[in-house]
N, C-alpha and C positions, 0 to 999 in steps of 0.2 A: 510491496505496499500497494493498497487500493487507492486510486485517484478519486477526486471529487467529481461528481457529475457536472457537466458544463452545459447541458442542454435541457430544455423543458421536457417533462415526462409526456408520454403519449396521451392523447385525449381518451377519456374514459369511454368504454364501449357502450353502445345503446343497450338498455335492459332487454334481455331475451335474445340478443344477437351474439352469435359466436364470432369472436374476432380471429381473422386469419393472420397468422404471424408470417412476416416476409421471410422466405427461405434464405435470401441473400444475407439479411441481417443476422439470422441464426447462424449461418456459416461464419460471418465475421465475428460473432460473439465466441464461437468455438475457437477461432484463431486467437482472439484476445485472451481467453482463459489459458490456452497452450503457451502463449508468450509470457504471461504472468507466472505460470507454473514453472517455467524454465529458469526464472531468475534465481531462486534459492539454491538449486543444485549448481548453477553456474558460479555463484558467489563462493559456495563451499569448495568448488573444484579449482578456482583460479589461484595460481601461485603468486599472489600479491597481497599486501596487507589490506585488511577490510576497509580501513579509513581511506586508503589510497584508491581503492576500487570505487568507493562512494564518491570521492572527489572527481575522479575522471569520468564516471558515469554522468554526473550532473554537468560537468564542463563540456562534455561532448554534446549533451542535450542543448545547452545554451548555444554552442557553435552551430547546431543544426537549425534551431528555432530563431536565433538572433537576427540573421539577415532578413528573414521574412517579416519578423515583428517590427524591425526598424523601418522597413520599406513601407509597410501597410499601416503601422500604428505609431509612427514617430510623433505626430501631432497630439495624439491622445496621451502618449507617455509624458510629453512636456506639460500637459494640462492636468495630470493626476494631482488630486488634492494632497496636502501634507498628511492628513489623517489616513487616507487610503494607502499612501506610500509607506507610512510607518507600519501599518497593519500587514502589508505585503512583505515588508522586510522581516517583521516578527514571525510571519508564517514561514519564511525561508529559513530562519534560525531554528524553528521547531522541526522543519523537515530535515535539516542537517542533524539535529539531535536524534530524530527517528532513525536515520541511516547509521549514525555513529553507534547506536545501541543495537539495532537489529542485525547488521552485517557481522559484527563480532560474535553475536549469539549463535550464528550458523556454524561457527568453528568450535563451539563449546558444547552444544547439545545437538540432538538429531534435527535434520531438516524438517521432519514431520512435526516435532514439538515446537520448534521456533516458528514455523509457518502458522500452525494452529493458534499459537499465543499472540502473534502479531495481528492476526485477523480479528482480534477482540476490539479493534478500533471502534466499531459501532457501539459497543457497550460503554466504552469510556466517553464517547460522544453523548450518549444518553445521560450519563451521570453528570457531565459538565453542563448540559442543557438543564437538567433538573436543578443544579445548583444556581442556575440563572432564573429559575422560576417557571420553566417549561414543564408541563405535565405530560406523561406518556401513558398510553393505554395499558391495561393490565397484562395483555398478552406480551407486550414489550418487557415488562418486569419479570414475567414468568420465563421468557427466553433468556433474559439477562441472568437470572438466578441459576438456570440450568447450565448456561455456558460457564459461569464462574465456578459451579460445582465441578464441571469438567476440568477447569484450570487447577483446582485444588487436587483432584485425583492425579492429573498429569504431573504436577510438580512433586507430588509424593512418590510417584513412580520413578521420576528422574533423580530424586534424592537417593533412592535405593541404588541407582546406577553409579553416581558419583556426585560430590559437592560441586564439581565444575559444571556438570550438566544442569544442576539446579540453578547455578549462577547464570548460565545461558538462558534458562527459562525466565529468570527475573529480568534480564536485559530485553528479551523479546516482548515480555508483557509491558515493560516501560516504553518500549518503542511503539507499541500500539497506542498507549496513552498520549505520547508525543504527536503521533499522527492524528489523533482526535483533535487536539488543539490546532494543528495545522489546517485541518479541514474546516473547522468552525471559523477560523480567521479568514480563510480563503473564501468561504461562502459570504462573509460580510463584505470583503473587498469587491467581490464580483457583482454586488448590487449596483455599483457605479463604474466599474472598470471592466473592459472586455477580458475574456479568458486569455487571449494571446498576450496582451500587455501585462496582465497579472502574472502569468506563468513565467514570462521573461524575467521580471523583477524577482520573483520568488526563487526560481532556479539559479539565477545569478548570485543572489544572496546566499543560498544554500552552498553553492560552490566556493564562495569566498570564506564562509564559516568553516567548511570542511578543510580548506587549504590552511587556514589558521590553526585548526586542530592538528593537522598533520605536521606543521612546522613546530608547534609547541611540544608535541610528543615525540618528535624526531622520526616520524614515519617516512620511509623512503618513497619517493614519487616516481621512480623509474628504475631502469637497470634490470628489468625482468626479461625472460625469454619472449620471443615474438608471439608465441602461443597465448601468453597471458594478455597481451594487448588485444589480440583477436577476440578473446573471451570477454574482455571488458566492452569492446565494441558490440559484440553480439548481445551482451546484457542490455546495453543502451537501446539497441534496435528492438529486442524482444520485449523488454519490460516497459519502455517508454513509448516507442513509436507504434508497435503492434499491440501490446497489452493495454495500457491505459488509454491511448488515443482511440482505439477501436471500441472499447467499452463506452467511452463518452459519445462515440458516433452512433451506436445502436440504441442507447437508452431512450432516445426520442421516439423510436418506433416500437421497441419491445417493452418499454416501461421500466421503472426503477426496481420493481419487485423481481421480475424475471432476471434482469441484469445482475442485481445484488446476489440472488441465489446462485446464479451461474458462477460468479466470481468466487464463491465459497468453495468451488471445486479446485481452487488453487492448492488447498491443503492436501487432499488425496493425490492430486496431480503431481505436486512437488515431491511428495513422499514416494510415489511410484517411480518417478524419474531418478530420485536419489538411490532407491533400492536397486534399480536396474543398472544405472550408470556408475554409481559410487559404491555399490554393495553395502549400503547403509540401511539396515533393517532395524526399526525401533523395537523395544521390548514388547512382548505380546500384550502386556497389561496396559500399554499406552494407547492401543487402538480404541477400547471403549471410552477412554477419557477424551480422545480427539473426536469421537462420535458425539459425545455429550456437548462439546463446544460447538460443533457444526450444527447440531439440532437446535441448540439455543439461538444461534445466529440466524437460522432459517426462520424461527418464530419471530425474531426481531424484524427481519426483512419483510415478512408477510404482514406484520402489523404497522409497517412504515406508512406514515401519512405526510403528504406535502402540505 
């Protein structure tokens, strides 16, 4: 899943002046994309229930973030308004729903299909904002239509593979919609609350919600081989610390358009890793559909306006 940007976009370049992109930040962005791309194959390969992986991933993130947040932001956490706190908790519940839908989808359909469908989050965000009265440029709607055409083609291809693959597609698509709600709520909370304080409340809520889901459904939370625990730890480091944190770090200098377009490389990156590592090759007809989705998302990213 793609995280919300937490820093201001880069200042617009002077007309006629060619902006030199910092090489260090381009390298960090490449590391970020690699970390995010690794998450889907890791989840698919880990010998543990998907809900349990989601729970431990978030719990480990809270364990890493919590001491720093309490040390530097304890006063702010105590002063958070009731409205901001409720919105942060709601965002955490939606994030838990996102994980609970997307992670099982990786066991039901191909990594390429699940990753392409979950990256439709920007499209769901646009639809939600339109429902709230926010108008988008025509290029955004053109990109949205193109991406959803790719979704229809991809789900048709997976239906020919098996009904289980189609169900996995539906879960991944719904996970993208849940992530859109999480992002919009997070953006509202961060008007008055720092990113660190918000993230702690959100991740902690997400972990509690996933724990409740595991207990209610009887999902085992331990008893796996040591290799599975190392894979979950690597998932937390790759997706959270390297992936999302570095993308938030470089968006200030590279700008939201370059960063958003680069993160779209998660889909081909994850598909390539799944093919090489897991021997998981999607049907040939799926590639044009994934291409349509990515092209639509590129158009949306290019039309993005702050």
